[in-house]
C-alpha distance (Angstrom), angle and dihedral (degrees) to the residues before:
residue distance angle dihedral
M1 . . .
A2 3.79 . .
K3 3.76 116.8 .
K4 3.82 113.9 -107.2
L5 3.78 111.3 -118.7
S6 3.77 117.1 -113.5
R7 3.78 123.7 -142.0
R8 3.83 87.1 -104.9
D9 3.81 89.4 56.0
F10 3.80 90.8 52.4
L11 3.76 92.5 49.4
K12 3.79 89.2 52.4
G13 3.79 90.2 52.9
S14 3.81 93.4 -114.8
V15 3.80 115.9 -178.6
A16 3.79 96.6 -160.0
G17 3.78 117.4 131.9
G18 3.81 121.6 -98.5
A19 3.79 134.0 -150.1
S20 3.81 117.0 -121.5
L21 3.79 117.1 -110.6
A22 3.79 117.7 -132.4
M23 3.79 106.1 -96.7
A24 3.80 100.7 -162.6
G25 3.80 94.3 108.0
L26 3.80 92.1 48.6
L27 3.78 96.0 45.5
A28 3.78 91.3 49.9
S29 3.79 89.8 61.0
C30 3.83 97.6 44.8
A31 3.77 127.1 96.8
K32 3.80 129.7 -171.8
G33 3.75 109.8 -174.4
E34 3.79 103.0 -56.8
T35 3.81 96.1 -25.9
S36 3.79 138.7 66.4
P37 3.80 120.7 -117.0
T38 3.78 117.7 -98.3
P39 3.83 110.9 -94.2
G40 3.77 111.5 -106.3
A41 3.83 93.3 10.9
V42 3.78 99.4 142.6
T43 3.78 133.3 139.2
P44 3.83 116.8 -101.3
T45 3.80 118.0 -77.1
P46 3.82 110.2 -102.5
T47 3.79 116.7 -109.2
V48 3.80 90.6 -133.7
G49 3.80 123.5 46.7
P50 3.81 133.8 21.9
A51 3.78 125.6 -31.7
F52 3.80 115.4 -115.0
D53 3.77 132.4 -154.2
K54 3.79 88.7 -130.5
E55 3.80 133.4 12.3
V56 3.78 131.7 -158.9
D57 3.78 138.1 166.4
F58 3.80 96.1 -121.9
L59 3.80 128.9 14.8
I60 3.80 124.5 -160.9
V61 3.80 123.3 -171.1
G62 3.80 112.1 -153.3
Y63 3.81 130.7 31.5
G64 3.77 100.7 -139.0
L65 3.79 122.9 112.8
A66 3.82 94.5 -70.7
G67 3.80 91.4 52.2
E68 3.80 91.2 47.8
A69 3.81 91.9 50.1
A70 3.81 91.9 49.5
A71 3.80 92.0 49.9
L72 3.80 94.2 46.9
E73 3.80 94.3 46.3
A74 3.81 91.8 48.7
N75 3.80 90.5 48.9
D76 3.81 90.5 49.2
I77 3.80 90.7 54.3
D78 3.81 96.7 42.8
P79 3.82 115.0 12.2
N80 3.81 90.0 -176.1
A81 3.80 95.7 56.0
K82 3.78 115.5 110.8
I83 3.81 106.4 -122.6
C84 3.79 123.7 -173.3
V85 3.81 126.2 -168.2
L86 3.80 120.2 -165.4
E87 3.80 121.6 -157.1
K88 3.79 121.7 178.7
M89 3.82 94.5 -158.6
P90 3.82 122.3 80.8
E91 3.79 114.3 -94.1
R92 3.80 93.2 -105.6
L93 3.82 90.0 55.8
A94 3.79 98.4 44.0
G95 3.79 122.4 120.1
G96 3.77 105.3 84.3
N97 3.78 118.1 -140.1
S98 3.79 90.6 -39.9
I99 3.78 91.9 75.2
A100 3.82 92.6 51.3
S101 3.81 96.8 45.3
G102 3.79 130.8 99.7
Q103 3.84 87.4 -98.1
T104 3.81 99.0 -126.0
V105 3.81 117.5 146.2
I106 3.80 108.9 -167.3
L107 3.80 113.5 -130.7
P108 3.83 117.0 -175.7
N109 3.80 120.4 -153.3
P110 3.85 107.7 -103.7
D111 3.81 88.0 -138.1
D112 3.81 93.1 60.1
L113 3.80 105.2 41.9
D114 3.80 96.9 127.0
T115 3.80 89.7 60.6
F116 3.80 91.3 45.8
R117 3.79 90.5 50.7
R118 3.80 91.4 53.7
Y119 3.80 89.6 51.7
L120 3.81 93.7 51.4
L121 3.80 90.0 47.9
A122 3.80 90.7 51.3
C123 3.82 90.8 49.4
S124 3.82 90.5 53.1
Q125 3.82 94.9 57.5
P126 3.01 134.0 147.8
N127 3.81 87.7 23.4
P128 3.80 103.6 39.1
I129 3.77 119.7 -170.4
K130 3.80 121.5 -128.9
D131 3.80 118.8 -74.7
E132 3.79 91.3 -117.3
Y133 3.81 90.7 55.8
L134 3.79 91.4 47.9
D135 3.81 92.3 49.3
Y136 3.80 89.7 48.2
L137 3.81 93.6 53.4
V138 3.79 93.4 47.1
K139 3.81 92.9 50.5
E140 3.80 96.1 42.5
F141 3.78 94.6 47.2
A142 3.80 91.0 50.7
D143 3.81 95.5 44.8
Q144 3.80 104.0 42.6
G145 3.81 99.4 71.2
E146 3.79 94.4 86.9
W147 3.82 91.5 48.6
I148 3.81 90.4 51.0
Q149 3.79 91.6 50.0
G150 3.81 92.5 44.8
T151 3.80 90.1 51.0
V152 3.81 100.7 47.4
E153 3.80 101.1 35.5
K154 3.81 89.4 71.9
V155 3.81 90.1 64.3
D156 3.81 96.4 44.9
Y157 3.80 96.1 -94.2
E158 3.79 129.0 120.4
F159 3.78 140.4 -155.9
G160 3.80 116.5 -134.8
Y161 3.76 146.1 125.3
V162 3.79 125.2 -57.8
G163 3.79 112.2 -78.1
G164 3.79 96.2 29.3
G165 3.76 135.0 -68.0
P166 3.80 136.2 72.4
I167 3.79 127.9 -40.5
N168 3.79 110.0 -59.1
W169 3.81 118.2 -168.3
G170 3.77 111.8 -141.1
S171 3.81 95.4 33.5
L172 3.81 92.5 105.7
V173 3.80 119.8 98.9
T174 3.81 113.5 -149.0
E175 3.79 113.4 -138.3
F176 3.80 96.9 -147.8
P177 3.81 105.4 40.2
D178 3.80 94.8 173.6
L179 3.81 94.6 60.8
D180 3.77 122.8 100.3
G181 3.80 110.6 -89.6
A182 3.81 95.0 18.5
S183 3.80 89.8 130.1
F184 3.81 92.1 69.1
S185 3.79 117.8 135.6
G186 3.78 114.8 -115.5
C187 3.77 147.2 134.6
S188 3.80 131.7 -115.5
S189 3.80 95.9 -136.9
H190 3.79 131.3 -165.7
V191 3.80 136.6 -169.0
R192 3.80 113.0 -139.6
K193 3.77 142.2 143.0
K194 3.77 112.2 -66.9
G195 3.78 111.0 -85.2
A196 3.82 95.0 16.6
T197 3.80 123.6 116.9
F198 3.81 94.9 -148.6
E199 3.78 140.4 -6.5
N200 3.79 126.7 -164.0
G201 3.79 104.9 -118.0
G202 3.80 89.2 1.5
V203 3.79 97.2 150.8
W204 3.81 92.8 51.7
H205 3.82 93.4 42.5
G206 3.80 92.3 49.6
F207 3.79 92.1 50.6
D208 3.81 90.8 43.1
Q209 3.79 90.5 56.6
A210 3.80 89.2 48.8
V211 3.82 91.2 51.2
R212 3.79 92.9 49.4
A213 3.80 91.1 50.0
R214 3.82 91.2 59.6
K215 3.78 129.7 85.2
N216 3.80 123.0 -126.7
I217 3.82 96.5 27.1
E218 3.80 109.5 117.6
L219 3.81 120.2 -163.9
C220 3.80 117.9 -156.4
F221 3.81 114.5 -171.6
E222 3.80 126.8 -169.2
T223 3.80 86.3 27.4
A224 3.79 114.9 128.2
F225 3.79 128.9 -154.9
K226 3.80 112.0 -129.0
S227 3.82 110.8 169.0
L228 3.79 145.8 -20.2
I229 3.79 124.9 -102.0
Q230 3.82 111.2 -141.5
D231 3.77 135.0 172.8
A232 3.80 124.3 -126.8
E233 3.82 91.7 -81.9
G234 3.80 92.3 51.1
K235 3.80 97.5 -105.3
V236 3.80 110.3 151.2
L237 3.78 111.0 -120.1
G238 3.78 99.5 171.3
I239 3.77 143.5 -57.3
V240 3.76 145.1 -89.8
A241 3.80 112.1 -122.1
T242 3.78 138.5 172.8
D243 3.79 127.6 -134.2
K244 3.79 125.1 -136.8
D245 3.81 90.4 -82.8
G246 3.80 92.2 54.2
K247 3.81 95.5 -106.8
E248 3.79 115.5 146.9
F249 3.79 122.1 -129.4
T250 3.78 136.2 161.6
I251 3.79 131.6 -121.0
G252 3.78 123.3 -163.6
S253 3.80 119.7 -153.5
A254 3.78 120.7 -163.2
K255 3.79 96.9 -160.2
G256 3.77 99.3 34.1
V257 3.79 145.0 -95.9
V258 3.80 127.2 -73.2
L259 3.81 116.0 -154.3
A260 3.79 105.6 -152.3
C261 3.78 98.2 149.1
G262 3.80 102.8 120.3
G263 3.77 136.6 -120.4
Y264 3.79 138.8 -64.8
E265 3.80 105.3 -85.0
N266 3.78 92.9 126.3
N267 3.80 97.7 47.3
L268 3.80 108.3 89.1
E269 3.81 93.3 -175.5
M270 3.80 91.1 56.8
Q271 3.80 91.1 43.8
R272 3.80 89.4 54.6
D273 3.81 93.2 44.1
F274 3.79 98.6 44.3
H275 3.78 104.0 25.9
G276 3.78 105.2 21.5
M277 3.79 93.4 -119.5
D278 3.78 119.0 163.5
Q279 3.78 97.4 -170.3
V280 3.79 129.2 4.8
Y281 3.78 138.7 146.8
T282 3.75 134.5 -165.0
G283 3.77 122.4 -105.5
G284 3.79 88.1 -164.9
T285 3.77 134.6 46.2
P286 3.81 117.4 -15.2
G287 3.81 85.5 -145.1
D288 3.81 94.2 78.0
T289 3.80 98.6 95.7
G290 3.79 100.2 141.5
D291 3.80 96.0 -102.7
A292 3.80 94.5 146.1
I293 3.80 93.8 45.8
Q294 3.78 90.6 60.7
V295 3.80 91.2 48.0
L296 3.81 92.2 47.4
M297 3.79 90.4 52.9
A298 3.79 90.6 51.6
A299 3.81 89.5 50.4
G300 3.81 92.1 55.5
A301 3.80 96.5 -109.1
K302 3.80 119.8 161.1
I303 3.80 106.2 -107.9
W304 3.79 120.5 -147.0
H305 3.80 143.6 166.2
M306 3.81 95.0 27.2
K307 3.79 89.3 136.3
N308 3.76 117.7 15.2
Q309 3.80 122.3 -176.2
T310 3.79 83.7 -89.6
Q311 3.79 128.2 18.8
S312 3.83 85.2 -104.8
G313 3.81 98.0 -141.4
G314 3.78 87.1 45.5
F315 3.79 139.8 -126.7
W316 3.78 101.6 -79.9
L317 3.78 122.9 -161.4
G318 3.77 105.7 -99.3
I319 3.77 132.1 -168.5
K320 3.79 107.2 -154.7
V321 3.80 119.2 -160.8
P322 3.82 126.7 -177.2
D323 3.80 95.0 -117.4
F324 3.81 94.8 66.4
E325 3.78 131.9 46.7
A326 3.81 91.9 -146.8
A327 3.80 124.6 58.8
F328 3.78 131.2 -114.0
M329 3.81 117.6 -126.3
R330 3.78 119.6 -112.9
N331 3.80 109.1 -116.0
F332 3.80 108.3 -85.9
S333 3.79 91.0 -146.0
M334 3.79 109.0 29.8
V335 3.78 111.1 -149.6
G336 3.79 93.6 -149.5
T337 3.79 120.3 64.7
S338 3.82 102.2 -158.6
W339 3.79 100.3 89.4
I340 3.80 142.9 90.3
E341 3.79 140.0 -178.2
V342 3.79 120.7 -123.4
A343 3.80 130.4 -162.4
A344 3.80 130.7 -138.0
D345 3.82 90.9 -75.5
N346 3.84 91.7 52.7
T347 3.81 93.8 -109.7
R348 3.79 131.7 118.8
F349 3.80 114.3 -107.9
Y350 3.84 109.0 -174.2
D351 3.81 145.5 0.8
E352 3.79 98.2 -68.3
T353 3.80 94.1 -162.6
G354 3.81 98.1 56.2
A355 3.81 115.7 129.5
Y356 3.80 92.7 -117.4
H357 3.80 91.7 146.1
R358 3.79 88.2 71.1
Q359 3.80 87.3 69.6
H360 3.80 99.5 33.8
M361 3.79 92.0 -92.8
K362 3.79 97.4 -51.5
F363 3.78 128.6 137.8
K364 3.76 128.6 -170.0
E365 3.80 118.2 -110.6
H366 3.80 124.4 174.0
G367 3.79 91.0 -16.5
H368 3.82 96.5 -49.0
Y369 3.79 132.5 97.3
M370 3.80 110.2 -119.8
D371 3.80 137.5 178.0
L372 3.78 118.8 -98.7
I373 3.79 112.9 -91.2
H374 3.80 100.6 -121.4
E375 3.80 93.7 111.7
R376 3.80 89.4 59.5
V377 3.82 97.9 49.7
L378 3.82 102.8 43.4
P379 2.94 136.7 -175.4
V380 3.81 94.6 58.5
S381 3.80 123.5 180.0
L382 3.79 131.1 -164.4
I383 3.80 106.6 -139.6
F384 3.82 119.8 -165.4
D385 3.78 142.0 154.0
E386 3.79 136.9 -130.2
K387 3.82 93.0 -82.9
T388 3.79 92.1 60.0
R389 3.80 93.7 40.9
T390 3.80 92.2 58.7
A391 3.82 95.7 37.3
G392 3.79 96.5 74.1
P393 3.81 146.2 -49.7
I394 3.79 117.2 -51.4
V395 3.82 90.4 -144.4
T396 3.78 132.4 64.8
K397 3.79 104.1 -104.5
W398 3.80 100.0 -154.7
L399 3.80 102.6 47.2
S400 3.84 138.4 61.5
W401 3.79 132.7 53.2
P402 3.84 100.1 -87.2
I403 3.80 88.7 58.2
T404 3.80 105.6 33.8
T405 3.80 98.0 39.3
E406 3.78 109.5 18.2
G407 3.80 92.9 39.1
Y408 3.79 100.9 -129.5
Q409 3.82 114.3 164.5
W410 3.80 112.8 -152.7
S411 3.80 112.7 -145.6
D412 3.80 117.9 -108.9
D413 3.80 93.2 -126.7
N414 3.83 95.8 36.0
S415 3.81 89.9 -120.6
A416 3.80 96.7 127.0
E417 3.78 91.2 52.1
L418 3.78 90.5 47.8
E419 3.80 89.1 54.9
K420 3.81 90.3 49.7
G421 3.80 89.6 56.3
W422 3.80 93.6 -116.4
I423 3.81 90.0 121.6
I424 3.81 120.0 54.8
K425 3.81 115.6 -134.2
A426 3.81 132.3 -163.7
D427 3.79 138.2 164.0
T428 3.80 94.3 -129.9
I429 3.79 137.2 27.8
E430 3.80 89.9 -117.9
E431 3.81 91.7 54.1
L432 3.80 90.1 46.9
A433 3.80 90.0 52.4
Q434 3.80 91.4 52.0
K435 3.81 91.2 51.4
L436 3.80 88.9 50.9
G437 3.80 93.5 47.6
R438 3.80 90.3 -115.8
D439 3.80 131.6 134.8
P440 3.85 104.3 -90.6
A441 3.81 94.5 -152.5
A442 3.81 93.5 48.0
L443 3.81 94.3 48.2
K444 3.81 91.6 45.4
A445 3.81 90.0 51.5
T446 3.81 91.1 52.1
I447 3.81 91.9 48.9
D448 3.80 92.0 46.9
N449 3.79 91.8 50.8
Y450 3.81 91.8 47.6
N451 3.82 91.1 48.7
K452 3.79 90.3 51.0
M453 3.81 91.2 53.4
A454 3.82 91.8 44.6
K455 3.80 91.3 54.3
A456 3.79 90.4 47.4
G457 3.81 90.9 49.0
K458 3.80 95.8 -126.4
D459 3.80 131.9 97.2
T460 3.79 102.2 -150.6
E461 3.83 91.9 179.7
Y462 3.81 106.1 53.5
G463 3.79 107.9 -3.1
R464 3.80 99.1 -110.8
S465 3.80 107.8 174.2
A466 3.80 117.0 -102.6
E467 3.81 91.1 -126.1
K468 3.78 90.1 61.3
M469 3.79 99.6 48.8
S470 3.76 130.5 71.0
P471 3.80 129.6 158.3
I472 3.79 120.4 -76.6
D473 3.78 92.3 -133.6
T474 3.80 110.3 121.0
A475 3.81 115.4 95.4
P476 2.95 139.2 -106.7
F477 3.80 98.4 61.5
Y478 3.77 125.8 -153.7
A479 3.79 142.7 -161.7
V480 3.79 141.1 -172.7
G481 3.78 129.7 179.6
I482 3.79 118.9 -105.5
T483 3.79 115.9 -150.0
P484 3.79 134.0 174.1
A485 3.80 108.8 -93.0
L486 3.78 122.4 -168.9
V487 3.79 127.6 -142.1
G488 3.78 92.8 -170.5
T489 3.78 147.2 -25.9
T490 3.79 126.7 -137.2
G491 3.80 101.9 -150.9
G492 3.77 123.2 120.7
A493 3.77 138.7 90.3
E494 3.77 123.0 -28.6
R495 3.79 109.3 -108.1
N496 3.77 129.9 -166.8
T497 3.80 125.8 -131.1
K498 3.80 89.7 -84.0
A499 3.83 89.5 59.4
Q500 3.82 89.6 -113.1
V501 3.81 116.6 148.1
L502 3.80 114.7 -117.8
R503 3.77 132.1 -144.6
W504 3.80 122.6 -137.1
D505 3.80 90.6 -93.3
G506 3.81 91.3 55.1
S507 3.80 95.5 -106.4
V508 3.80 120.9 132.1
I509 3.79 123.7 -107.7
P510 3.82 97.8 -132.3
N511 3.80 117.8 -117.3
L512 3.81 93.6 4.1
Y513 3.79 119.6 117.9
E514 3.79 135.3 175.2
A515 3.80 131.1 -158.0
G516 3.78 142.0 175.6
E517 3.79 127.4 5.4
L518 3.81 92.5 -11.1
G519 3.82 104.1 93.5
S520 3.81 93.2 -3.9
Y521 3.80 120.1 -169.3
V522 3.83 88.1 -129.6
S523 3.79 103.2 110.1
N524 3.79 102.9 173.7
L525 3.81 130.1 -20.4
Y526 3.79 116.1 38.0
Q527 3.80 121.0 -144.3
N528 3.79 114.6 -153.2
G529 3.79 111.4 -97.1
M530 3.80 96.4 26.9
F531 3.82 99.2 105.7
L532 3.81 96.3 52.6
A533 3.80 92.8 43.2
E534 3.81 90.1 48.9
A535 3.81 92.0 47.9
I536 3.80 90.8 56.1
A537 3.81 94.5 42.9
T538 3.81 96.8 47.8
G539 3.80 94.6 41.6
R540 3.79 89.0 54.8
S541 3.81 92.4 45.0
A542 3.80 91.6 54.2
A543 3.81 90.7 53.5
D544 3.80 92.4 44.0
T545 3.80 91.6 53.9
A546 3.79 94.6 44.6
F547 3.81 94.0 48.4
G548 3.80 97.8 34.6
G549 3.79 94.7 -126.6
R550 3.77 146.8 76.6
S551 3.77 130.3 -118.9
T552 3.79 116.6 -105.3
V553 3.79 93.4 -163.8
A554 3.80 107.8 122.0
S555 3.77 141.7 140.7
P556 3.81 121.6 -162.5
L557 3.77 112.5 -107.8
I558 3.76 116.2 -118.8
M559 3.78 109.5 -126.5
K560 3.77 121.5 -149.5
V561 3.82 106.9 -119.1
E562 3.78 109.6 159.3
E563 3.78 138.4 147.7
Y564 3.77 125.2 -135.5
D565 3.77 133.6 -162.7
I566 3.78 120.6 -158.3
A567 3.83 96.4 158.7
G568 3.79 92.7 57.2
K569 3.80 96.0 49.6
P570 3.84 112.3 112.3
D571 3.80 117.2 -116.2
G572 3.76 113.8 -89.6
S573 3.78 146.2 82.8
Y574 3.78 120.1 -69.6
E575 3.79 127.5 -165.0
Q576 3.78 129.4 -160.9
L577 3.81 125.1 -171.0
I578 3.80 109.6 -138.0
K579 3.79 124.5 -160.9
G580 3.79 100.9 -145.2
N581 3.78 130.4 -173.4
H582 3.81 92.2 -97.3
G583 3.79 98.8 34.6
E584 3.79 142.2 -60.9
F585 3.80 125.5 -44.1
T586 3.81 133.3 171.9
L587 3.79 125.8 -127.9
K588 3.80 119.1 -156.7
V589 3.82 120.7 -162.4
D590 3.81 124.2 -169.6
V591 3.81 118.5 -149.5
A592 3.80 126.3 -168.7
G593 3.78 130.4 162.3
G594 3.79 93.1 -0.2
K595 3.80 93.1 -55.8
I596 3.78 137.8 100.8
T597 3.79 103.4 -111.9
G598 3.79 102.4 173.9
M599 3.78 145.8 3.2
E600 3.78 134.6 -165.3
I601 3.78 143.3 158.8
V602 3.79 105.5 -114.7
S603 3.82 98.4 -177.8
G604 3.76 140.1 9.8
R605 3.81 96.3 31.2
D606 3.81 89.8 147.3
N607 3.80 89.1 61.1
M608 3.80 92.2 63.6
F609 3.79 125.0 94.0
M610 3.83 93.3 -152.7
T611 3.76 121.8 103.6
D612 3.81 119.3 -129.7
E613 3.79 88.6 -105.8
Q614 3.79 92.5 53.5
L615 3.79 92.4 45.3
S616 3.80 91.2 51.3
A617 3.80 90.2 49.3
F618 3.80 91.0 51.2
F619 3.80 93.3 49.2
G620 3.80 88.9 48.1
E621 3.82 92.2 54.2
V622 3.80 91.6 52.2
V623 3.81 97.4 43.6
N624 3.80 96.7 40.7
G625 3.79 93.5 44.2
Q626 3.82 95.9 37.6
S627 3.77 87.7 -141.9
V628 3.78 136.8 119.0
E629 3.81 91.3 -155.9
V630 3.79 98.4 78.1
D631 3.78 130.1 141.2
A632 3.76 119.1 -92.9
I633 3.78 114.7 -106.5
S634 3.79 107.4 -103.1
G635 3.78 110.5 -114.4
A636 3.81 92.4 24.1
T637 3.79 101.1 57.4
L638 3.80 98.2 140.2
D639 3.82 96.5 53.6
S640 3.80 91.2 39.7
N641 3.78 94.1 53.6
A642 3.79 92.1 43.7
M643 3.82 89.2 56.6
I644 3.81 92.0 43.4
D645 3.79 88.6 54.5
A646 3.81 90.4 49.2
L647 3.82 91.6 49.9
K648 3.78 91.2 50.5
K649 3.78 89.9 53.0
M650 3.81 90.5 50.0
F651 3.78 95.4 50.6
A652 3.80 102.1 31.1
K653 3.82 113.4 131.9
């Protein structure tokens, strides 16, 4: 019997024969459309080089958006190529961070790319990426819209602006408006089922349906990537993987391997080693444990962006509970106003109600955007009273892995979570402090001082607005821990514009590609929509390079060009039912003398994500400007755009 090749033999470029490993465990976890692959259906063993347990034309590690894009692009170029996608998570938990994200794909206006380029360059400071990388991103982001539409429309999905409808230039809200180029024209685009305004995980689901509709794309779930197989010159020949039972097997790939398996958000050791984190959880997939980064290092790849000036995607405010590996996100806009956050020393440390989520949890300090300081003052506790508990959920109900992927529905009054023991309850502040392991006198002093300022209507410590603070004085009292939660990391290998992985000397590691969050081009500040757009662009580039072509699949984007007439609208009150992300609500608009004189939500207000302050600001923009083409309110984009769409329907000529 021939000796089975070891990993060391592969790395030496050995040409000895190898025994086939039983594939039953692997085949049981694979899906190709609606059918399983035929057992033993592999391409012939090459006459030169190692024997593999399985052989394919193109191998992709990771079934997030980047992996989907690579598979679809490769299939577009060569429908007969045998493509295999490995995903270590179970099928029901597939999707990577793309399924748990806010779903925005940034689309710059092709007529304003110079401005967009300046903005991306400004975001990359003080660690700018190469000009060729910048030019690549600008071009790819602007060009890929028609490919996205052409890909998803075949499976009853569509690509359009946030809130529903065709592409609408000017609907994008820039996160850093003071940076050079921030005035660029663009669109915050979504993929969702046709006719819908929004879909959790819509971009991943749309691409997933497209993948499953194709022939020759094999999906293998619960199959983990372990190591690369390279010849003596470093050319990647395939990989070593493990099936769901932990059995090792090898896969050869004629055209190379794409690593599209994410970052290291859920690896605390790597977070401590590379970013100095003491405690952090993922808000996305628990599967991002840095596996590929370790393999890339072993392969001699040049590693970059492991620790930018900021954590790019930001340290979000997580609420970690024992039932889920990933964290929930603290509500960006808390409905209640009787709450604070306290640091390890039982003191407040910032304006808790700031709209930091509008800039991926950054604040400006001494002229620079920085991450919030939670990681440096742990443990942090959210302290609130009965008024805030019953006012609304303390988590954001449309974002984070437990909600978008595992389907958990947080109760509106937090009562279910209280019963589960996720929220700590006490009759007094002192008792609450004891349950938290905090100094009762110190916590009581902080609460008393906050209550005094709330009653006076002025936060003399951190400038929290009077409208957003009321005394924490209604028992029982409650607490949950607040921990940094990551939506993504950018570390990995440097890749060129062909998605090829580079060594430290700038040379290419043959047949090795990288796509998506792993090794992202984002080197400092992250603009909303960048990660998903980059995942699509780099996944496609990897396939283009491997197959020596470019997909011709495209469908012209429909642009929103409409005319509206407020002055000619007869006097009266007009109502429009809006299907929002959290449910239906009704907008009423009063018209008199050819002008909009008033606006209100007459039903379904609880189904809106907007705060009263944001809603008032939106109404003010419409009434004061007498225009239906207003900017979305930052931090409440979905509800804003849904109402903008309703107004345009009301006043369309």
